[in-house]
Backbone as a chain_set.jsonl record, in Angstrom:
{"seq": "MTPFATRGLYAITDGPRDDLLDVVTQALAGGARLLQYRDKTTDHARRRAEASALQRLCRSCGTALIVNDDVALAQAIHADGVHLGREDGELAAARAALGSQAIIGVSCYDSIDRARAAVAAGADYIAFGAFFPSPTKPHAPRATPELLRQSATFGVPRVAIGGITPDNAPSLVSAGADFLAVISAVFRAPDVRAAAQRFAHFYPSDRDPR", "coords": {"N": [[42.606, -29.575, -39.615], [40.97, -32.501, -39.09], [38.22, -33.909, -41.068], [34.983, -34.188, -39.231], [33.815, -36.809, -38.766], [30.277, -37.863, -38.42], [28.839, -40.166, -37.763], [28.618, -43.518, -37.078], [31.608, -46.422, -36.307], [32.929, -45.328, -32.868], [35.77, -45.797, -32.138], [37.852, -46.471, -28.994], [40.838, -46.245, -27.284], [42.458, -48.819, -25.082], [44.04, -48.409, -23.313], [48.183, -48.691, -22.171], [49.81, -50.702, -24.241], [52.062, -53.032, -26.383], [51.267, -53.24, -28.955], [49.876, -51.223, -30.03], [49.897, -49.426, -32.013], [49.628, -51.05, -34.144], [46.856, -52.525, -33.73], [45.405, -50.416, -33.391], [45.422, -49.343, -36.524], [44.524, -51.755, -37.803], [41.724, -51.418, -36.485], [40.905, -49.008, -37.639], [41.181, -49.797, -40.501], [38.804, -51.527, -40.352], [36.783, -50.096, -40.054], [36.363, -47.579, -38.423], [35.167, -44.587, -37.22], [35.864, -42.727, -35.86], [38.72, -41.808, -33.641], [39.848, -42.476, -30.093], [42.355, -41.493, -27.961], [43.139, -43.119, -25.21], [44.325, -43.352, -22.056], [45.211, -44.076, -19.216], [47.722, -43.846, -17.399], [51.049, -42.26, -15.781], [52.607, -42.079, -17.482], [54.439, -39.631, -19.187], [56.339, -39.27, -21.148], [56.164, -41.638, -22.784], [53.293, -41.152, -23.279], [52.341, -39.14, -25.042], [54.457, -39.731, -27.129], [53.331, -41.875, -28.458], [50.635, -40.741, -28.89], [51.099, -38.889, -30.65], [52.063, -40.468, -33.005], [49.657, -42.123, -33.461], [48.242, -39.382, -33.787], [49.349, -38.928, -36.602], [48.995, -41.327, -38.194], [45.825, -41.59, -38.039], [45.52, -39.179, -39.159], [46.353, -39.607, -41.875], [44.721, -41.354, -42.454], [42.579, -39.886, -42.871], [40.653, -39.963, -40.29], [39.749, -38.434, -37.526], [41.336, -37.531, -34.303], [40.754, -38.226, -30.949], [41.719, -36.601, -28.043], [41.873, -38.304, -24.576], [40.45, -36.862, -21.757], [42.572, -35.02, -21.532], [43.821, -32.353, -22.114], [45.972, -30.397, -22.444], [48.028, -32.219, -23.646], [46.684, -33.295, -26.27], [46.43, -30.487, -27.081], [49.627, -30.161, -27.462], [50.193, -32.224, -29.225], [48.781, -31.411, -31.415], [46.13, -32.8, -32.04], [43.153, -33.69, -33.096], [40.861, -33.113, -31.0], [39.337, -33.208, -28.037], [38.16, -35.366, -25.001], [35.896, -34.705, -22.567], [35.529, -35.742, -19.131], [33.551, -35.925, -15.832], [35.809, -34.89, -14.463], [37.495, -33.306, -15.352], [37.742, -30.649, -15.721], [36.978, -27.446, -17.431], [34.674, -26.865, -20.164], [35.128, -24.177, -21.858], [37.772, -24.012, -20.895], [38.677, -25.745, -22.4], [38.673, -24.992, -24.862], [39.321, -22.447, -25.366], [42.381, -23.192, -25.17], [42.269, -25.16, -27.52], [41.15, -24.264, -29.589], [38.632, -22.84, -32.142], [37.977, -24.655, -34.033], [38.048, -27.321, -32.941], [37.4, -30.247, -31.651], [35.273, -31.029, -29.499], [34.231, -33.432, -26.715], [31.609, -34.318, -24.505], [31.377, -36.161, -21.615], [28.444, -37.229, -20.492], [27.093, -39.433, -18.57], [24.677, -40.87, -17.014], [22.736, -38.375, -17.264], [20.578, -36.092, -18.713], [20.29, -33.263, -18.032], [22.808, -32.391, -17.9], [23.841, -32.999, -20.322], [22.239, -31.16, -21.484], [23.728, -28.722, -20.817], [26.141, -28.828, -21.588], [26.242, -28.99, -24.458], [25.008, -26.557, -24.66], [27.374, -24.842, -23.682], [28.721, -25.126, -25.612], [29.762, -28.02, -26.362], [30.741, -30.16, -29.039], [29.856, -32.868, -29.515], [28.194, -35.189, -27.455], [27.864, -37.37, -24.907], [26.714, -40.624, -23.169], [26.178, -43.161, -21.108], [27.264, -45.722, -18.574], [25.756, -48.131, -21.008], [25.481, -50.994, -20.641], [26.507, -53.482, -18.536], [29.916, -52.82, -18.232], [33.554, -53.836, -18.804], [35.274, -52.077, -18.548], [34.599, -49.816, -17.009], [33.524, -50.754, -13.996], [31.957, -49.744, -12.285], [30.185, -47.942, -13.223], [27.572, -45.176, -13.684], [24.813, -46.064, -15.05], [22.722, -45.898, -18.09], [19.858, -45.267, -19.964], [18.415, -46.149, -22.885], [16.605, -44.288, -23.274], [17.501, -41.785, -22.965], [18.92, -41.103, -25.099], [17.127, -40.612, -26.489], [15.953, -38.627, -25.874], [17.577, -36.604, -26.124], [17.632, -35.926, -28.657], [16.921, -33.546, -29.663], [18.797, -31.796, -29.426], [20.675, -31.194, -30.975], [23.481, -32.187, -31.624], [25.83, -34.717, -32.293], [25.149, -38.143, -31.034], [26.702, -39.955, -28.483], [27.012, -43.424, -27.579], [28.167, -45.31, -24.835], [29.904, -48.194, -23.328], [29.611, -51.284, -22.487], [29.222, -52.214, -24.968], [28.263, -54.258, -27.6], [28.265, -56.452, -30.706], [25.532, -57.477, -30.713], [24.085, -56.107, -28.825], [24.214, -53.549, -29.424], [22.523, -52.905, -31.504], [19.754, -51.673, -30.512], [20.581, -49.347, -29.553], [21.213, -47.994, -31.657], [18.834, -47.753, -33.103], [17.733, -46.164, -30.968], [18.369, -43.587, -31.32], [21.534, -43.259, -31.534], [24.445, -41.701, -32.526], [26.953, -42.295, -32.802], [28.379, -45.364, -31.844], [30.497, -46.009, -29.31], [33.334, -48.264, -28.746], [35.404, -50.005, -26.533], [36.573, -52.464, -25.431], [35.102, -54.681, -26.903], [36.154, -54.33, -29.68], [39.172, -53.777, -29.268], [40.002, -55.94, -27.688], [39.555, -57.958, -29.208], [40.124, -61.058, -30.715], [40.557, -60.489, -33.427], [41.098, -57.668, -34.398], [39.963, -55.771, -36.695], [38.382, -57.054, -38.088], [36.411, -57.106, -35.403], [35.945, -54.575, -35.465], [34.614, -54.148, -38.038], [32.652, -55.308, -37.586], [30.657, -53.787, -36.099], [31.006, -51.257, -37.392], [29.207, -51.418, -39.392], [26.846, -51.135, -38.624], [25.999, -48.56, -39.701], [25.878, -45.867, -42.206], [28.701, -46.536, -45.409], [29.755, -44.218, -46.255], [31.012, -41.319, -45.564], [30.588, -38.629, -43.184], [31.126, -35.536, -43.319], [31.847, -32.644, -41.206]], "CA": [[41.951, -30.485, -38.253], [40.587, -33.913, -39.991], [36.956, -33.479, -40.715], [34.424, -34.984, -38.092], [32.433, -38.157, -39.399], [29.407, -37.892, -37.044], [28.108, -41.255, -37.519], [29.692, -45.099, -36.917], [31.89, -46.374, -35.084], [34.289, -44.373, -32.347], [37.008, -46.716, -31.299], [38.733, -46.289, -27.757], [42.234, -47.251, -27.004], [42.401, -49.24, -23.999], [45.442, -48.471, -22.466], [49.406, -49.578, -22.318], [49.988, -52.031, -25.016], [53.327, -52.901, -27.467], [51.035, -53.313, -30.291], [48.78, -50.302, -30.156], [49.714, -49.006, -33.485], [49.053, -52.474, -35.078], [45.798, -53.006, -33.535], [44.622, -48.888, -34.354], [45.485, -49.471, -37.981], [42.974, -52.673, -38.109], [40.136, -50.577, -36.123], [40.622, -47.969, -38.988], [41.055, -50.819, -41.352], [37.814, -52.221, -40.005], [35.748, -49.066, -40.44], [36.334, -46.723, -37.308], [35.515, -43.143, -38.265], [36.611, -41.629, -34.615], [39.447, -42.81, -32.74], [40.223, -41.64, -28.916], [43.268, -42.555, -27.346], [42.201, -43.207, -23.661], [45.588, -44.021, -21.638], [45.294, -43.537, -17.903], [48.715, -43.776, -16.636], [51.761, -41.231, -15.937], [54.104, -42.012, -18.288], [53.974, -38.888, -20.245], [56.6, -39.517, -22.497], [55.477, -42.61, -23.851], [51.863, -40.93, -23.589], [52.983, -38.062, -25.912], [54.735, -40.129, -28.252], [52.015, -42.473, -28.994], [49.513, -40.046, -29.122], [51.816, -38.412, -31.837], [52.239, -41.539, -33.958], [48.453, -42.257, -33.703], [47.684, -38.533, -35.187], [49.896, -39.209, -37.797], [47.695, -42.708, -38.571], [44.678, -41.025, -38.35], [45.585, -37.995, -40.644], [46.472, -40.49, -43.372], [43.555, -42.092, -43.243], [41.676, -38.966, -42.904], [40.22, -40.161, -39.268], [39.784, -37.215, -36.642], [41.671, -38.392, -33.187], [40.344, -37.024, -29.776], [42.325, -37.366, -27.106], [40.73, -38.433, -23.489], [40.506, -36.341, -20.768], [44.251, -34.31, -21.446], [43.757, -31.042, -22.859], [47.326, -30.472, -22.384], [48.374, -33.6, -24.505], [45.79, -32.717, -27.038], [47.566, -29.504, -27.879], [50.804, -30.659, -27.748], [50.392, -33.273, -30.643], [48.047, -30.943, -32.56], [44.851, -33.458, -32.075], [41.532, -33.06, -33.599], [40.024, -32.854, -30.273], [39.689, -33.888, -26.681], [37.238, -35.824, -24.529], [36.356, -34.264, -21.298], [34.731, -36.347, -18.012], [33.474, -34.923, -14.614], [36.299, -34.287, -13.331], [38.577, -32.966, -16.182], [37.981, -29.26, -16.524], [35.835, -26.443, -17.912], [34.559, -26.824, -21.689], [35.631, -23.169, -22.314], [38.747, -23.547, -20.936], [39.571, -26.693, -23.443], [38.061, -24.24, -26.461], [40.579, -21.346, -25.672], [43.4, -23.766, -25.645], [42.279, -25.942, -28.599], [40.476, -23.531, -30.834], [37.438, -22.874, -32.132], [37.668, -25.774, -34.748], [38.942, -28.374, -32.281], [36.331, -31.343, -31.532], [35.495, -31.311, -27.619], [33.172, -34.293, -26.623], [31.562, -34.288, -23.147], [30.627, -37.309, -21.041], [27.062, -36.791, -19.515], [26.728, -40.297, -18.269], [22.802, -40.693, -17.352], [22.054, -37.049, -16.993], [20.152, -35.047, -19.564], [20.715, -31.828, -17.666], [24.262, -32.325, -18.098], [24.263, -32.989, -21.732], [21.964, -29.934, -21.948], [24.491, -27.904, -20.03], [27.332, -29.156, -22.104], [25.484, -28.44, -25.622], [24.754, -25.006, -24.388], [28.402, -24.326, -23.473], [29.545, -25.546, -27.088], [29.949, -29.341, -27.212], [30.497, -30.655, -30.402], [29.277, -34.079, -29.173], [27.778, -35.71, -25.9], [28.112, -39.298, -24.442], [25.939, -41.352, -22.143], [26.847, -44.664, -20.617], [27.093, -47.398, -19.57], [24.184, -48.505, -20.948], [25.532, -52.022, -20.111], [27.976, -53.786, -17.452], [31.152, -52.27, -19.009], [34.523, -54.124, -18.149], [36.573, -50.965, -18.282], [34.055, -49.279, -16.023], [32.597, -51.666, -13.646], [30.608, -48.971, -11.605], [29.659, -46.557, -14.022], [26.371, -44.927, -13.766], [23.683, -46.903, -16.004], [22.283, -45.049, -18.912], [18.838, -46.029, -20.653], [18.1, -45.56, -24.471], [15.671, -43.038, -23.625], [18.399, -40.66, -23.017], [19.215, -40.863, -26.566], [15.941, -39.863, -27.921], [15.408, -37.148, -25.143], [18.98, -35.325, -26.569], [17.523, -35.846, -30.334], [17.062, -32.131, -30.577], [20.148, -31.243, -28.849], [21.439, -30.832, -32.511], [25.031, -32.366, -31.873], [26.411, -35.948, -32.273], [25.114, -38.544, -29.498], [27.611, -41.092, -28.243], [26.358, -44.518, -26.395], [29.348, -46.043, -24.333], [29.548, -48.782, -21.966], [29.519, -52.986, -22.64], [28.262, -52.521, -26.07], [28.534, -55.539, -28.361], [27.203, -56.007, -31.655], [24.367, -58.062, -30.118], [23.268, -55.106, -27.853], [24.12, -52.467, -30.424], [20.977, -52.203, -32.589], [18.701, -51.402, -29.623], [21.55, -48.029, -28.909], [21.043, -47.661, -33.185], [17.502, -47.598, -33.343], [17.173, -45.122, -30.451], [19.417, -42.876, -31.891], [23.057, -43.154, -31.327], [25.068, -41.412, -34.017], [28.451, -43.248, -32.662], [29.17, -46.49, -30.972], [32.192, -46.026, -28.436], [33.674, -49.274, -27.82], [36.881, -50.423, -26.034], [36.63, -53.622, -25.052], [34.523, -55.263, -27.828], [36.895, -53.966, -30.379], [40.372, -53.871, -28.997], [40.461, -57.24, -26.898], [39.015, -59.309, -29.858], [41.289, -61.655, -31.648], [40.284, -59.793, -34.558], [40.304, -56.251, -34.193], [39.611, -55.625, -37.516], [36.648, -58.035, -37.806], [35.033, -56.513, -34.715], [35.393, -52.911, -36.148], [33.779, -54.192, -39.134], [30.681, -55.577, -37.461], [29.893, -52.208, -35.595], [30.509, -49.94, -38.522], [28.008, -52.429, -40.315], [25.369, -50.334, -38.289], [25.985, -46.923, -40.248], [26.462, -46.427, -43.814], [29.748, -46.188, -45.304], [30.122, -43.26, -46.379], [31.546, -40.05, -44.497], [29.476, -37.015, -43.184], [32.128, -34.525, -42.861], [31.458, -31.62, -40.744]], "C": [[40.893, -31.456, -39.895], [38.955, -33.704, -39.803], [36.21, -34.704, -40.113], [33.433, -35.944, -38.493], [31.492, -38.253, -37.838], [28.582, -38.984, -37.253], [29.057, -42.335, -37.615], [30.199, -44.917, -35.704], [33.546, -45.878, -34.293], [34.643, -45.607, -31.417], [38.041, -46.224, -30.244], [39.796, -47.022, -27.528], [41.897, -48.054, -25.561], [43.766, -49.445, -23.007], [47.048, -48.697, -22.92], [49.147, -50.759, -23.287], [50.988, -51.777, -26.144], [52.743, -52.888, -28.568], [50.025, -52.602, -30.749], [48.517, -49.553, -31.744], [49.254, -49.836, -34.624], [47.544, -52.529, -35.082], [44.777, -51.723, -33.867], [44.794, -49.141, -35.85], [44.545, -50.469, -38.255], [41.945, -52.378, -37.35], [39.936, -49.946, -37.694], [40.148, -48.648, -40.349], [39.79, -51.251, -41.46], [36.645, -51.101, -40.4], [35.662, -47.905, -39.497], [36.337, -45.499, -37.692], [35.741, -42.311, -36.912], [37.358, -42.333, -33.582], [39.85, -42.135, -31.088], [41.216, -42.499, -28.219], [43.093, -41.923, -25.639], [43.915, -43.905, -22.95], [45.725, -43.192, -19.888], [46.779, -43.144, -16.944], [49.715, -42.506, -16.826], [53.012, -41.289, -16.702], [54.045, -40.872, -19.445], [55.034, -38.538, -21.327], [56.183, -40.387, -23.229], [53.757, -41.669, -24.598], [51.921, -40.286, -25.173], [53.597, -38.798, -27.379], [53.905, -41.454, -29.15], [50.826, -42.091, -29.433], [49.923, -39.263, -30.632], [51.578, -38.944, -32.918], [50.706, -41.955, -34.207], [47.635, -41.008, -34.422], [48.105, -38.348, -36.391], [49.144, -40.215, -38.809], [46.331, -42.357, -38.95], [44.786, -40.075, -39.157], [45.943, -38.729, -42.055], [45.627, -41.147, -43.797], [42.073, -41.241, -43.056], [40.513, -39.391, -41.104], [40.365, -39.284, -38.22], [40.403, -38.507, -35.115], [41.479, -37.628, -32.361], [41.147, -37.919, -28.768], [41.56, -37.468, -25.811], [41.398, -38.016, -22.331], [42.138, -35.172, -20.588], [44.126, -33.136, -22.258], [45.361, -30.795, -23.031], [48.159, -30.996, -23.68], [47.608, -33.349, -25.88], [46.549, -31.539, -28.175], [48.458, -29.681, -28.014], [50.988, -31.261, -28.947], [49.252, -32.757, -31.652], [46.519, -32.123, -32.914], [43.784, -32.729, -32.707], [40.507, -32.401, -32.272], [40.369, -33.46, -29.078], [38.403, -34.236, -26.173], [37.29, -35.869, -23.299], [35.292, -35.436, -20.261], [34.39, -35.149, -17.082], [34.224, -34.097, -14.053], [37.54, -33.561, -14.363], [38.961, -31.3, -16.984], [37.15, -28.376, -17.158], [36.195, -26.972, -19.472], [35.081, -25.832, -22.289], [37.142, -23.128, -22.486], [39.998, -24.3, -22.216], [39.404, -25.714, -24.798], [38.941, -23.361, -26.218], [41.768, -21.667, -26.037], [43.924, -24.354, -27.137], [41.952, -25.551, -29.927], [39.04, -23.812, -31.103], [36.934, -24.145, -33.518], [37.907, -27.226, -34.404], [37.325, -29.146, -31.86], [36.32, -31.823, -30.134], [34.091, -31.721, -27.322], [32.917, -34.222, -24.936], [30.861, -35.813, -22.481], [29.377, -36.876, -19.946], [26.756, -38.239, -18.828], [25.14, -40.583, -17.991], [22.317, -39.698, -17.086], [21.408, -36.604, -18.421], [20.236, -33.67, -19.309], [22.177, -31.557, -17.925], [24.798, -32.135, -19.524], [23.658, -31.565, -22.181], [23.019, -28.65, -21.684], [25.523, -28.083, -21.301], [27.067, -28.851, -23.675], [25.426, -27.197, -25.605], [25.684, -24.259, -24.445], [29.702, -24.567, -24.637], [30.313, -26.885, -27.316], [29.887, -29.553, -28.361], [29.88, -32.198, -30.236], [28.627, -34.652, -27.772], [27.376, -37.393, -25.627], [27.225, -39.232, -23.632], [26.463, -42.804, -22.109], [27.344, -45.089, -19.055], [25.818, -47.679, -19.487], [24.148, -49.901, -20.716], [26.664, -52.359, -19.459], [29.225, -53.58, -18.552], [32.33, -53.094, -17.92], [35.665, -52.97, -17.808], [36.137, -50.236, -17.011], [32.858, -49.871, -15.085], [31.44, -50.923, -13.164], [30.47, -47.875, -12.269], [28.209, -46.537, -13.885], [25.421, -45.511, -15.186], [22.799, -45.683, -16.805], [20.981, -45.674, -19.283], [19.136, -45.357, -22.013], [17.45, -44.117, -24.656], [16.428, -41.78, -23.693], [18.731, -39.906, -24.456], [18.28, -40.225, -27.193], [15.575, -38.69, -26.9], [16.409, -36.304, -25.77], [18.57, -35.229, -28.103], [17.367, -34.496, -31.121], [18.046, -31.246, -29.836], [20.969, -30.116, -30.343], [23.24, -31.205, -32.709], [24.731, -33.732, -31.835], [25.789, -36.781, -30.88], [25.502, -40.128, -29.123], [26.876, -42.295, -27.245], [27.658, -45.136, -26.346], [28.789, -47.103, -23.625], [28.931, -50.046, -22.186], [28.846, -52.994, -23.761], [29.264, -53.572, -26.517], [27.681, -55.508, -29.914], [25.87, -56.908, -31.51], [23.271, -57.196, -29.784], [23.184, -53.551, -28.499], [22.938, -52.015, -30.794], [20.02, -51.55, -31.914], [19.21, -49.837, -29.382], [21.049, -47.196, -30.246], [19.99, -46.902, -32.966], [17.073, -46.564, -32.174], [18.032, -43.777, -30.336], [20.625, -42.062, -31.76], [23.468, -42.704, -32.695], [26.193, -41.991, -33.735], [28.205, -44.537, -31.403], [30.21, -46.502, -30.633], [32.257, -47.177, -27.736], [35.007, -49.378, -27.809], [36.789, -51.661, -26.314], [36.399, -54.8, -26.204], [35.308, -55.1, -29.212], [38.275, -54.918, -29.955], [40.892, -55.202, -27.983], [40.034, -58.39, -27.94], [40.072, -60.199, -30.533], [41.32, -60.974, -32.838], [39.83, -58.758, -34.539], [39.597, -55.612, -35.537], [38.617, -55.97, -38.31], [35.851, -57.397, -36.972], [34.478, -55.531, -35.372], [34.166, -53.48, -37.071], [32.216, -54.424, -38.764], [29.968, -54.36, -36.728], [30.009, -50.899, -36.75], [29.006, -50.517, -39.792], [26.666, -51.897, -40.118], [25.085, -48.866, -39.034], [26.526, -47.102, -41.46], [28.037, -46.114, -43.698], [30.791, -45.492, -45.429], [30.566, -42.106, -45.599], [30.45, -39.234, -44.461], [30.442, -35.985, -42.914], [31.095, -32.73, -42.118], [31.577, -30.222, -41.366]], "O": [[40.454, -31.161, -41.006], [38.438, -33.413, -38.724], [36.533, -35.877, -40.301], [32.23, -35.685, -38.488], [31.826, -38.556, -36.692], [27.422, -38.788, -36.891], [30.161, -42.184, -38.139], [29.961, -44.217, -34.72], [34.696, -45.953, -34.725], [34.105, -46.148, -30.451], [39.031, -45.6, -30.63], [39.798, -48.252, -27.543], [40.859, -47.687, -25.01], [44.223, -50.336, -22.29], [47.188, -48.896, -24.127], [48.326, -51.646, -23.051], [50.982, -50.736, -26.801], [53.474, -52.534, -29.493], [49.289, -53.004, -31.65], [47.495, -49.26, -32.365], [48.703, -49.504, -35.674], [46.925, -52.575, -36.145], [43.682, -51.841, -34.416], [43.669, -49.032, -36.336], [43.631, -50.116, -39.0], [41.019, -53.175, -37.5], [39.147, -50.262, -38.584], [39.206, -48.328, -41.074], [39.412, -51.436, -42.617], [35.668, -51.441, -41.066], [34.762, -47.123, -39.8], [37.246, -45.084, -38.411], [35.781, -41.089, -37.056], [36.911, -43.194, -32.825], [40.221, -40.966, -31.2], [41.131, -43.694, -27.934], [42.98, -40.804, -25.137], [44.473, -44.873, -23.465], [46.195, -42.099, -19.572], [46.833, -42.333, -16.019], [49.486, -41.721, -17.746], [54.09, -40.71, -16.564], [53.629, -41.187, -20.56], [54.805, -37.737, -22.234], [55.789, -40.091, -24.357], [53.304, -41.586, -25.74], [51.603, -40.869, -26.21], [53.237, -38.45, -28.504], [54.034, -41.749, -30.338], [50.062, -42.745, -30.143], [49.118, -39.115, -31.552], [51.018, -38.341, -33.834], [50.504, -42.156, -35.404], [46.749, -41.166, -35.261], [47.461, -37.727, -37.237], [48.79, -39.94, -39.955], [45.773, -42.741, -39.977], [43.975, -40.125, -40.082], [45.725, -38.241, -43.164], [45.471, -41.565, -44.944], [40.921, -41.673, -43.075], [39.446, -38.777, -41.116], [41.532, -39.389, -37.842], [40.109, -39.687, -34.926], [41.789, -36.446, -32.51], [41.273, -39.134, -28.612], [40.547, -36.77, -25.772], [42.46, -38.447, -21.882], [42.544, -34.715, -19.519], [44.557, -33.324, -23.395], [45.809, -31.202, -24.102], [48.773, -30.307, -24.495], [48.467, -33.16, -26.741], [46.971, -31.586, -29.33], [48.668, -29.338, -29.177], [51.879, -30.885, -29.71], [48.826, -33.476, -32.555], [46.002, -32.134, -34.031], [43.592, -31.517, -32.807], [39.665, -31.514, -32.411], [41.399, -34.115, -28.922], [37.437, -33.644, -26.654], [38.096, -36.543, -22.658], [34.294, -35.901, -20.812], [34.668, -33.96, -17.234], [33.953, -33.074, -13.424], [38.603, -33.341, -13.781], [39.671, -30.871, -17.893], [36.219, -29.08, -17.548], [37.275, -27.329, -19.944], [35.635, -26.139, -23.345], [37.781, -22.643, -23.42], [41.097, -23.998, -22.681], [40.192, -25.884, -25.729], [39.727, -23.41, -27.164], [42.409, -21.023, -26.868], [44.998, -24.273, -27.734], [42.23, -26.084, -31.001], [38.354, -24.679, -30.561], [35.771, -24.401, -33.83], [37.97, -28.146, -35.219], [36.278, -28.499, -31.819], [37.037, -32.694, -29.642], [33.078, -31.036, -27.463], [33.867, -34.092, -24.164], [29.89, -36.373, -22.991], [29.488, -36.324, -18.852], [25.65, -38.05, -18.321], [24.405, -40.461, -18.97], [21.222, -39.841, -16.543], [22.111, -36.993, -19.354], [20.26, -32.877, -20.25], [22.578, -30.415, -18.149], [25.754, -31.455, -19.897], [24.243, -30.85, -22.995], [22.994, -27.673, -22.432], [25.521, -27.094, -22.035], [28.068, -28.307, -24.141], [25.818, -26.608, -26.612], [25.55, -23.156, -24.977], [30.915, -24.355, -24.629], [31.223, -27.015, -28.135], [28.88, -29.129, -28.928], [29.33, -32.56, -31.277], [29.018, -33.874, -26.902], [26.692, -38.231, -26.215], [26.784, -38.157, -23.225], [27.059, -43.402, -23.005], [27.994, -44.17, -18.556], [24.999, -47.612, -18.57], [23.02, -50.365, -20.552], [27.723, -51.759, -19.643], [29.318, -54.232, -19.593], [32.23, -53.099, -16.694], [36.619, -53.019, -17.032], [36.919, -50.007, -16.088], [31.657, -49.644, -15.234], [30.267, -51.198, -13.42], [30.689, -46.794, -11.722], [27.559, -47.582, -13.933], [25.683, -45.089, -16.312], [22.301, -44.723, -16.218], [20.924, -46.832, -18.868], [19.837, -44.371, -22.237], [17.557, -43.239, -25.512], [16.059, -40.828, -24.382], [18.784, -38.724, -24.794], [18.395, -39.473, -28.161], [14.818, -37.813, -27.317], [16.039, -35.147, -25.972], [19.205, -34.427, -28.789], [17.505, -34.212, -32.31], [17.929, -30.023, -29.754], [21.47, -29.006, -30.521], [24.022, -30.742, -33.539], [23.626, -34.11, -31.447], [25.882, -36.241, -29.778], [24.866, -41.154, -29.365], [26.247, -41.97, -26.238], [28.281, -45.478, -27.351], [27.605, -47.162, -23.291], [27.702, -50.058, -22.105], [27.84, -53.704, -23.793], [30.421, -53.805, -26.168], [26.742, -54.765, -30.2], [25.162, -56.898, -32.517], [22.088, -57.26, -30.118], [22.393, -52.655, -28.205], [22.408, -50.948, -30.483], [19.322, -50.786, -32.581], [18.34, -49.04, -29.029], [20.589, -46.058, -30.156], [20.013, -45.701, -32.698], [15.979, -46.04, -32.384], [18.241, -43.124, -29.314], [20.814, -40.847, -31.816], [23.021, -43.143, -33.755], [26.658, -42.371, -34.81], [27.88, -44.354, -30.23], [31.091, -46.929, -31.379], [31.708, -47.421, -26.662], [35.753, -49.009, -28.716], [36.923, -52.017, -27.485], [37.238, -55.67, -26.434], [34.96, -55.983, -29.997], [38.486, -56.117, -30.137], [42.061, -55.339, -27.624], [40.127, -59.578, -27.631], [41.049, -59.54, -30.885], [42.457, -60.92, -33.307], [38.628, -58.503, -34.61], [38.607, -54.911, -35.33], [38.066, -55.235, -39.13], [34.736, -57.034, -37.348], [33.328, -55.359, -35.775], [32.977, -53.269, -36.831], [31.147, -54.043, -39.24], [28.77, -54.11, -36.868], [29.288, -49.908, -36.873], [28.251, -50.005, -40.618], [25.684, -51.992, -40.854], [24.051, -48.214, -38.886], [27.298, -47.976, -41.854], [28.644, -45.696, -42.712], [31.976, -45.626, -45.124], [30.112, -42.339, -44.479], [29.584, -39.08, -45.322], [30.268, -35.603, -41.756], [30.122, -32.086, -42.51], [31.126, -29.242, -40.773]]}, "num_chains": 1, "name": "protein.A"}
């Protein structure tokens, strides 16, 4: 397993694209500390091939790869972990499939109670959002920075997601966000590496392995 850097830019891919490996390479070069493969299509063969290629790339860079929603795919490619949303099954089942060293993150939306329950069940990180209007999920529940402050005692990294840009990120970092999870502002930027660098700037450059 790749060490889990517990602070920094959490780059999340934005679905099928021909230049996926190239833009992920740029994001990693720009300082992304964690990568999530997110693809909601049903092209299983392509998704497995892409995820496998990303796992090799991330491993060569010492960056953990998380698979969005799909425990079976994460298990098949030996990913470092999986991210679970509200409809993606129980954390205990994911842990049983992926093992004790897997990184399992849970979407907690705008709920401190869901975050507390996720940590009690063994989540390795918790994610709140959307903090700002999100082009990826325009109807997502709206979270507040107070959730980051309230969850400070839970003992796991806290991820902020949803409409984050270099301009609004400082308020989340100051509220306690350990990771800034970003899709559009990195992978839809004209210069992916430069965009990643702008977010990485908010955190120290050294890795903090688990």
